[in-house]
N, C-alpha and C positions, 0 to 999 in steps of 0.2 A: 354386870347388867349390859345386856346386848341391845343396842338401839339400831332400828332400821336393818335388822338381820346381819349386818357386817361391822358395826361400830361398837367399841367399848367405852363406857363412860370413864373419863380420866379426871377431869377437873369440874368442880361446881362452878355455876356462872358467877358467883361472887369472886372467886379467884380469877376468872377471865376478865372480869372488870378491873380488878386490881392490877393486872398485868398491862392492860391497855391505857389506863390512867397514868401509871408509872411511865410507859414508853412515851406518851403524848406530851407529858409534863417535861420529861428530859429533853426531848428534841425541841420544844418550844423555849425552854431555858437556853439551849444551845443557840437557837435561832435568834433570840432576842439579844444574845451577847456577841454575836458574830461581828458587828460593825466595830466592836472595840479592838478586834484582832485582824481584820482584813479590810482594806480601803474598798475592795470590790463589793462588800456589803453595806457601804455607806448609804446607798440608795434607800435602805430601810430606814434610816434617820431621816432622810429627805422626805420619804413617803409618809411615815407615821409620827415622826418627831422623836428625838432622843429621850425626852421625858416619858412619852407614852411607852417606848420600849422598855425603859427602866422600871416603870410602874408594872408593866405586864411581866417583867422578869421576877419581880418581888411576888407577884400573885401566883405564878406557876412555882415558885420556890416554896410558897406555903403549901400548894397541893402536893409537891413532890415530898415534902416533909410529912404531911399528915397522912398521905395515902397507905404506907405500910402500917402506920399505927392504927388507923380505922380498919385496915385489912386484918389486923389481928383479932378484931372483934367480928366483922362481917364476913371474913372469909378464913376463920381461925383454923378449920380443918386443913385447908390447903397450905397455909403458912406453917402450921406445927409440922406437917408432913415434909414441907420443904426444909425446915430446919433440921428435923431428924435425919433426913436423907443426907444432908450436907456434912453433919458431924459424924456420920457413919462411913466416911470415905475409907475404903479398904483396897485390898489386893486386886480384886476384880476391876475397880475403878482405874487403878494404875495401869493394868493390862490394856484396858479399853483406851486410854489416852495414848499408849504406845502404839497401838495398832490402827486406831482410827484415821490418822492422817492419810492413809492410803486412799480412803474413800473421797478425800478432797480432790484427788487427781484421776477419779473415775475407776479406781480399782475396788475390787470387793475384798475387804480385810478378812484374813483367816484367823481363827483361834480366838476370836473376841468372847469372853465368858458372858452368859446370860446377865443383863443389866436388870436393876431394880426400877422403882418408879421414875428416877431420874439416873440417867447414865453418868459416867465418870466425867465426861465433858460438860454436861449440864451442871453437875455439882460444882466443877471449878468455876464456870461462868457465874453460878449464883453467888458463890463466896466472894469473888472478884467484885460483882456489882454491890453487894452488901459493904464491903470495906469502902469502896468508892462513894457510895451514898453516905456513909458515915463521915468521910472525909470532906466530902462537898458540903454537907450540912454544917459541920464544925467550922470549916473555913469561911463559909457564907454567912453564917451567923456572926463571926467575929468581925467580918467586913461590914456587915449591915448594923451591928449594934455595938461594936466594940470601941468606937471613938470616945476616948476619955475613959474607958473601962479598963482596957488592957493596954500593954506597952505598944508604942508606935512601931517598934522593931517587930513585934509579933504580928501586927496587922500587916506590916509590909511583906513578911514572909508568907501570909495567908494568900496573897494575890497569886504568886507562882504556884502554890500548891493547889489552889482552887483551878486554876487554868490547866495544870498537868492532869489532875483528876478528871476534869471535863474532857480533856483529849483522850485519856485512856477509856473513859467511859464510851465516847463516840466510837472509837476504834473497836471496843468489845461489842457494842450494839451493831456496828455494820458486820462483824463477822458472825454475830448471832442471826442476823436477817439472812446473810448469805447461806449459812448451814440450814436454816428453816425453809427458805424458798427455793434455793438452788441444789442443795444436796439431799434433803429429807423433806419434800413438800408435803407428804402426809402428815408430819409433825404440825403444820399450821392449823389443821382442822381442830386440834385440841384447844386452840386459842380463839376459835369462832364459836363453837357451840359446846365445847368441852369434852368432846368425843373423838377417838382416833380409831382408824381401821384396826380390826382384829390382827390382820396380816402384818401391819406395821408394829403393833404392841408386842406380837409374838417374836418377831425378829429383833427389835430394838430394846424391848423391855421384857424379855421373856421371865425373869425372875419375879417381876411384878405380877404377871399373868399366872404364874405358878402360885403366887400367894393368894390371888383371887380364888383360884380353884380350891386350894386348901382351906380358905375360909368360907367355902360354899357360896360365894358371891357369884361364881360362875361354875358351870360343869365343863368337862373335857369335851363333851359333845357339842355343847353350845359354841365353844371356841373353834372346833374343828368346822362346824357348819359356817360360822361367821367367816372364817378364813377362806372356805371353799365358795362363799358368796361373792367374794371379791375377785372376780374374773375380769381378765385373765391374770393368773397368779404367775408372776415373772420368775419367782424362785422356787422350784418344785419342792426344795428342801424345806421351806417354810410350811408347806401344806402337810408334809410328812412328819414334822417334828412333833415328838410326844410332848404333851403338856404337863 
């Protein structure tokens, strides 16, 4: 489906909402916990009160837990596609992850095979975030409800586990933001209204575009015209690429 002559529909709005709710709840969880780890953030306790931040942390924790569960119902197509893509990690994804780092330093990678709906890097990030989500939920639940239920030793170990997972999650989120905003800004459009430029889709998700054409969701002519509508075209090879 071509939108406004040069965009291809990639995500339904339910999935877009799922993405942003997950992002906001994670960063609010991080923000409300920061005074526990750094004195420079103690001003948050002075401003809002320790009890208020602790209560807010629990509220956002509930949102963080329920969001993917609700997403399975409200954004089930996007979630199912996400799971299907991650478990189909293959050779093309491995090659992508080997060659893509060149793009981080401003070079155009060569020999990257056409990627599917999610590229190899996105698949790895999704898997990492899923594992971290599960560990954060389990460790957080033990710390919240485990007093008198589980061994004090287990609860003690949940503290560093929870903190380490939060740290890895924050690092992964910063990397994700950098790649989306600094390296491939066209990808951000997909998380605003669910569409991406056809030129971006052909270059970064060529296998997915081929699938759309094979399914008759798009025609080769529609893709070609959408790419041509995105002027100026920086990479002439994109315009000439057979779909």
